[in-house]
C-alpha positions in Angstrom: -37.9 -57.1 186.6 -40.3 -57.1 188.8 -44.3 -58.0 188.1 -46.9 -55.8 187.4 -48.5 -54.4 190.7 -51.2 -56.3 192.1 -54.5 -54.3 192.9 -55.7 -52.8 196.0 -56.8 -55.6 198.5 -60.5 -54.8 200.4 -62.2 -56.4 203.3 -65.3 -58.4 202.1 -68.3 -56.9 203.2 -69.6 -60.1 205.1 -66.5 -59.8 207.2 -65.9 -56.0 207.3 -69.8 -56.2 209.0 -68.8 -58.5 212.4 -65.7 -56.1 212.7 -65.6 -53.6 215.4 -64.0 -50.1 214.4 -60.5 -51.1 216.4 -59.8 -54.0 213.7 -61.2 -52.6 210.9 -58.6 -49.8 211.7 -55.9 -52.3 212.1 -56.6 -54.2 209.1 -56.9 -51.1 207.1 -53.0 -50.2 208.7 -52.2 -53.6 207.2 -53.4 -53.0 204.0 -51.4 -49.9 203.6 -48.0 -51.2 204.4 -48.3 -54.5 202.3 -49.4 -51.8 199.7 -46.1 -49.6 200.2 -44.1 -53.0 200.4 -45.5 -53.7 197.5 -44.6 -50.5 195.6 -40.9 -51.2 197.4 -40.6 -54.4 195.4 -41.7 -52.8 192.1 -38.9 -50.2 192.2 -36.4 -50.7 189.6 -34.4 -48.6 187.6 -37.2 -46.7 185.3 -39.0 -46.0 188.2 -36.4 -44.9 191.0 -33.2 -43.9 191.2 -32.0 -47.9 191.1 -28.8 -48.0 188.7 -29.5 -50.1 185.7 -26.4 -52.7 187.2 -28.8 -53.0 190.6 -30.8 -55.4 187.7 -29.9 -58.6 186.3 -28.5 -58.0 182.6 -31.2 -60.7 181.2 -34.1 -59.5 183.4 -37.1 -58.7 180.7 -38.4 -55.5 181.5 -42.6 -54.8 181.5 -43.1 -53.0 179.1 -45.9 -52.7 176.6 -45.2 -54.8 173.2 -44.1 -52.8 170.3 -46.9 -52.2 167.7 -46.2 -52.9 163.9 -44.1 -55.4 162.4 -41.4 -56.9 163.9 -37.6 -55.8 162.5 -35.3 -58.1 161.6 -31.8 -58.1 163.8 -28.5 -56.0 162.6 -28.7 -52.0 160.3 -32.3 -51.4 158.8 -33.1 -50.3 155.4 -31.8 -46.8 154.5 -29.7 -46.4 157.3 -26.4 -44.6 157.3 -23.0 -47.0 156.0 -20.2 -46.8 158.1 -17.0 -48.6 156.8 -13.2 -47.5 157.1 -12.4 -44.7 154.8 -8.3 -45.4 152.5 -6.1 -43.2 153.9 -3.6 -41.2 151.0 -1.0 -43.7 149.3 1.9 -41.5 150.4 0.9 -41.7 154.2 1.5 -45.8 153.8 4.4 -47.1 154.8 4.7 -49.9 151.9 3.1 -49.6 148.7 3.2 -52.9 146.3 2.3 -52.6 142.6 0.2 -55.6 141.3 0.2 -56.4 137.5 -1.2 -59.2 135.8 1.5 -60.9 133.8 -1.1 -62.0 130.8 -4.5 -61.9 129.6 -6.9 -63.9 131.8 -8.6 -64.7 128.2 -6.5 -65.3 126.1 -2.9 -65.0 127.1 -1.5 -62.7 125.3 2.0 -60.3 127.9 -0.4 -57.6 129.5 1.9 -54.1 130.1 1.4 -50.9 131.0 0.2 -49.4 134.4 -3.5 -48.8 135.0 -4.0 -44.9 135.9 -7.1 -46.0 138.9 -6.0 -49.5 140.5 -8.0 -51.1 142.9 -6.4 -49.8 146.2 -7.0 -52.4 149.1 -5.0 -51.7 152.6 -4.3 -53.9 155.1 -3.4 -52.3 158.7 -1.3 -54.7 160.7 0.8 -54.3 164.1 4.3 -53.4 163.8 6.6 -55.7 165.7 6.2 -53.6 169.7 10.1 -53.8 171.0 10.7 -51.1 173.7 13.4 -48.3 172.9 15.6 -48.2 175.3 18.4 -45.7 175.4 21.5 -45.6 177.9 23.3 -42.7 179.9 27.0 -43.4 180.5 27.4 -40.9 183.4 31.4 -40.0 182.9 32.6 -39.8 186.4 36.2 -37.9 185.9 39.0 -37.0 188.7 40.1 -32.9 188.9 44.1 -32.8 188.1 43.9 -29.7 189.6 42.5 -30.9 193.3 41.5 -34.4 192.8 38.1 -34.2 193.3 36.1 -36.3 191.1 32.6 -35.0 189.3 30.0 -37.1 188.1 27.7 -35.7 184.4 24.6 -35.2 185.7 21.2 -36.6 183.2 20.0 -34.2 180.7 17.2 -32.6 181.6 13.3 -34.1 181.7 15.4 -37.5 181.8 13.6 -39.7 184.7 16.1 -41.2 187.3 13.9 -44.0 187.6 13.4 -46.4 184.2 10.5 -45.3 182.9 10.6 -43.1 180.5 6.9 -40.1 180.1 5.2 -42.3 177.4 5.3 -45.5 179.0 4.4 -43.5 182.9 1.0 -41.8 180.4 0.6 -45.5 178.8 0.1 -47.4 182.1 -1.8 -44.9 183.9 -4.0 -44.7 181.2 -4.1 -48.6 181.4 -4.8 -48.3 184.4 -7.3 -45.2 184.7 -9.1 -44.9 181.0 -9.4 -49.2 180.6 -10.2 -49.6 183.9 -7.2 -52.6 184.5 -6.3 -53.5 187.8 -2.3 -53.2 188.5 -2.0 -56.4 188.4 -3.5 -56.9 184.7 -1.4 -54.0 183.5 1.9 -54.9 184.7 1.1 -58.3 182.6 0.2 -56.3 179.9 2.8 -53.5 179.8 5.6 -57.0 180.2 4.0 -59.5 177.8 2.9 -57.2 174.8 5.6 -54.5 175.3 8.8 -56.3 176.4 8.8 -53.8 179.3 9.6 -55.2 182.7 7.3 -54.7 185.0 5.6 -55.9 188.5 2.3 -54.7 190.1 5.1 -52.1 192.8 6.1 -50.4 189.0 2.5 -48.9 188.1 1.6 -48.0 191.5 5.5 -46.2 191.4 4.0 -44.9 187.9 0.4 -44.1 188.7 2.2 -41.6 191.9 4.0 -40.1 188.8 1.3 -39.2 187.0 -0.8 -38.4 190.0 1.8 -35.4 190.3 2.3 -34.4 187.1 -1.7 -33.5 187.0 -1.7 -31.6 190.3 -1.1 -28.6 189.1 -3.3 -28.8 185.7 -6.3 -30.2 188.1 -6.0 -27.5 191.1 -6.7 -24.9 187.8 -9.9 -26.8 186.9 -11.0 -26.3 190.4 -10.0 -22.6 191.1 -11.7 -22.2 187.6 -15.3 -23.5 188.6 -16.6 -20.6 190.4 -16.7 -18.2 187.7 -18.8 -20.8 185.6 -22.4 -19.9 184.9 -23.3 -23.5 184.7 -22.6 -26.4 186.2 -23.9 -30.6 186.4 -23.4 -32.0 189.6 -23.7 -35.8 190.6 -22.2 -37.9 193.1 -21.5 -41.5 193.8 -20.6 -43.3 197.1 -16.7 -45.3 196.6 -14.6 -46.5 199.7 -10.6 -45.0 200.6 -9.5 -47.9 202.4 -12.0 -49.6 204.5 -14.0 -46.2 204.9 -17.2 -45.0 203.1 -16.4 -42.1 201.0 -18.4 -40.4 197.9 -17.3 -39.3 194.5 -18.2 -35.7 193.1 -18.4 -34.4 189.5 -18.8 -30.9 188.6 -19.6 -30.8 184.6 -18.9 -27.3 182.9 -19.3 -26.6 179.4 -15.8 -27.9 178.2 -14.0 -29.4 180.9 -15.1 -31.8 184.4 -13.6 -31.6 187.6 -13.8 -34.9 190.2 -13.4 -35.3 193.8 -13.6 -37.9 196.2 -14.8 -36.6 199.9 -15.0 -38.4 203.4 -19.4 -37.9 202.9 -21.9 -36.5 200.9 -22.6 -33.4 203.0 -23.0 -30.3 201.5 -20.3 -29.3 202.5 -18.7 -30.9 199.3 -21.0 -28.2 197.4 -18.9 -25.3 198.8 -15.7 -27.1 198.4 -15.9 -27.2 194.7 -18.3 -24.4 193.7 -17.3 -21.9 196.5 -19.5 -20.3 198.7 -20.9 -18.0 196.8 -22.0 -19.7 193.9 -24.1 -17.8 191.9 -24.8 -19.8 189.2 -27.1 -22.3 187.7 -26.8 -26.2 189.1 -27.9 -28.6 187.4 -28.8 -31.9 190.1 -31.2 -34.4 191.6 -33.8 -33.4 194.3 -30.8 -34.2 197.0 -30.8 -31.8 199.7 -27.3 -31.1 200.0 -27.8 -28.7 196.6 -30.7 -26.4 198.0 -28.3 -24.0 200.0 -27.6 -23.2 196.3 -29.3 -20.5 194.8 -30.5 -21.6 191.6 -30.8 -24.8 190.8 -32.4 -26.9 188.0 -34.0 -30.6 189.1 -33.6 -33.1 186.6 -36.7 -34.0 184.6 -35.4 -37.4 184.0 -35.1 -37.8 187.4 -38.7 -36.8 187.9 -40.0 -38.7 185.0 -38.7 -42.0 187.0 -40.5 -40.6 190.2 -44.1 -40.5 188.0 -43.2 -43.3 186.7 -43.4 -44.7 190.3 -46.5 -43.4 191.4 -47.9 -44.7 187.9 -46.4 -48.2 189.2 -48.2 -47.9 192.8 -51.2 -50.1 194.2 -52.9 -47.8 194.8 -55.8 -46.3 191.9 -55.8 -42.8 193.7 -51.8 -42.5 193.5 -51.8 -44.2 190.0 -54.1 -41.8 188.5 -52.0 -38.8 189.2 -48.7 -40.7 188.3 -50.5 -41.2 184.7 -51.7 -37.3 184.7 -48.1 -35.5 185.4 -46.6 -38.7 183.4 -49.0 -37.4 180.0 -47.7 -33.6 180.7 -43.8 -35.0 181.0 -44.6 -36.1 177.8 -45.4 -33.0 176.1 -42.5 -31.4 177.7 -39.9 -33.5 176.0 -41.6 -33.1 173.0 -41.9 -29.6 172.7 -37.9 -29.4 174.3 -36.6 -32.0 171.2 -38.9 -29.5 168.9 -37.0 -26.3 170.2 -33.2 -28.3 170.1 -34.5 -29.7 166.4 -34.9 -26.1 165.2 -38.4 -26.8 164.3 -39.8 -23.9 166.8 -38.2 -20.8 168.3 -37.7 -20.1 171.8 -40.3 -17.5 172.1 -42.7 -20.0 171.2 -41.4 -22.6 173.1 -42.0 -20.6 176.2 -45.3 -19.8 175.1 -45.9 -23.8 174.8 -44.6 -24.9 177.9 -46.6 -22.1 179.9 -49.4 -24.3 179.8 -47.6 -27.4 181.1 -46.3 -25.7 184.1 -49.9 -24.6 184.9 -51.2 -27.8 184.8 -48.1 -30.0 186.7 -48.6 -27.3 189.4 -51.7 -27.7 189.6 -51.1 -31.9 190.0 -49.1 -31.1 192.4 -51.7 -29.7 194.5 -53.7 -31.8 193.9 -51.3 -34.5 195.5 -50.9 -32.1 198.4 -54.1 -32.0 199.5 -55.1 -35.6 198.3 -54.8 -36.8 201.9 -52.7 -39.9 200.5 -49.6 -40.0 202.4 -47.7 -41.6 199.2 -48.3 -38.4 197.7 -48.1 -35.4 200.1 -44.8 -35.3 200.8 -42.9 -35.5 197.6 -46.0 -33.2 195.8 -45.2 -30.8 198.7 -41.6 -30.9 197.9 -42.2 -30.1 194.6 -44.3 -27.4 194.4 -42.9 -25.8 197.0 -39.2 -25.5 195.3 -41.5 -25.4 191.7 -38.9 -22.4 190.4 -36.3 -25.4 190.6 -38.4 -26.9 187.8 -38.5 -24.6 185.6 -35.2 -23.3 185.1 -34.8 -24.4 181.7 -38.1 -22.4 180.9 -36.6 -18.9 181.8 -33.0 -19.3 181.3 -32.2 -19.7 177.7 -29.8 -22.2 176.7 -30.2 -24.4 180.5 -30.8 -27.8 179.7 -34.0 -29.6 181.8 -32.0 -32.7 182.4 -28.5 -33.6 184.3 -27.2 -36.1 182.1 -24.2 -34.2 181.3 -23.7 -35.1 185.0 -24.4 -38.6 184.4 -23.1 -39.6 181.6 -19.6 -38.2 183.0 -20.2 -40.3 186.4 -20.6 -43.5 184.3 -17.3 -44.6 183.6 -15.9 -43.6 187.1 -18.8 -45.5 188.6 -18.0 -48.8 185.9 -14.5 -48.2 186.8 -15.0 -48.4 191.1 -17.0 -51.9 190.7 -14.2 -53.1 189.6 -11.5 -51.4 191.8 -13.8 -51.5 194.9 -12.5 -47.7 195.1 -8.8 -47.1 196.7 -6.5 -48.0 199.3 -5.4 -44.8 200.5 -5.5 -40.9 200.5 -3.2 -41.4 197.3 -4.6 -43.5 195.5 -7.5 -41.3 195.8 -6.1 -38.2 194.2 -4.8 -40.1 191.5 -7.9 -40.9 190.9 -9.7 -37.2 190.7 -7.2 -36.5 188.9 -7.4 -38.7 185.9 -11.2 -38.9 185.6 -10.8 -35.5 185.3 -8.4 -34.9 182.7 -10.1 -38.4 180.7 -13.5 -36.6 180.8 -12.0 -32.7 180.1 -10.2 -34.3 177.3 -12.9 -35.7 175.7 -14.9 -32.8 176.4 -12.3 -30.3 174.4 -11.9 -33.2 171.7 -8.5 -33.1 172.9 -5.8 -36.3 172.6 -6.0 -37.5 176.2 -2.3 -39.5 175.3 -0.6 -36.9 174.3 -1.8 -34.4 176.5 -0.9 -37.0 179.5 2.5 -37.7 178.0 3.9 -33.9 177.7 2.2 -33.6 181.4 4.7 -36.0 182.7 7.4 -34.6 180.5 6.7 -31.5 182.0 6.7 -33.2 185.5 10.5 -34.6 185.0 11.9 -31.9 183.7 10.3 -29.7 186.1 8.0 -27.6 183.6 4.8 -25.6 184.1 2.3 -28.2 183.0 0.2 -28.0 179.8 -2.9 -26.6 180.9 -6.5 -27.9 181.2 -8.5 -25.2 180.7 -10.8 -24.6 177.6 -8.5 -22.2 174.9 -11.0 -18.5 174.5 
């Protein structure tokens, strides 16, 4: 992390007295430039939109030391206990009764059974051996005309050598567990005993992508009807070109899409040109075309922290004043979420905070400080997008759902450096959509992928990812 910001430079009086007005103005401009550069050097994930991965993992943040006794590492006294529960005896593959033969004190032979024996269960992996099914297609001649006829494969049997469970598993290794194609083929060959090469993983990737096409399009078509959506985006690459990975998170499903740019046209393609719901987002201008927004207060909190870290005392003071109101706001929100206060009481508590924040923004607008004017003017001119969560019940003040959904995709992109083709991008879109949607719906991801691949191989309709009523 960066060091604390230095105090503002000032011209010593003895030097100032000898300066001409032109030189003084030039020096003041240089001081302002130094302040701006120092503020940029002081940016970090706590006061800007920089991702946490941009900072070295061993860097120490400049946070005030916690007061009170230092806690020991590990679980604290009184924390809930976590342990693996025993499964019912009838679900065990093997049950081995162990009975003592003689008394441990006097060596008298023992008989009988303990009605409640001490149960000890050991979990182990079975010997992994692939199941190979051979289909022998007989070709028989006709006794009448002499024409030969070959028996077709049963419905759902792939023409290749990979079954639906293997195809779904390989897709999971690459998409959910972020393995490269080469390491995926090594895993399949070394641990599963299934002959595999990177080219075969590409073939299975394309089969999975085709199997997810219909469920993916079904979710895309349902997005315009959602009353709320959380949106976020992140840069990526397709071959040697820049691209952007977008995510839209509804209540019980998510949709990922890769577009060649960050332009606002992507918003219309995902939500429809006439979307009337509420969108949670950051302050990026491509979202301004929508009617109702909820700007993320987690982003705003970082922006206000940047003001606090700025060397100029006027900027620093406004940052502290705004941060004080933000902390009160989140405290009231937590009280409402936990059921301590009602919705009516929450709105009542937010009324003075709303007035105070807007007044502070006006103070920044008329401060005469370039560091404050632009940001405060933008926030004040669109202040209705700050308080949508107060005016509409059921709306969250942050875009955490969108950012959490995008986190796995960002890590995958950092490991894979993007995709190499449009076909690879479609696989990324559809797999990320299936992974996050199954997580939101608490569905078995592997079971869904297997069912989708089976349906694709049998040319049947694919299972749906839409939430059940």
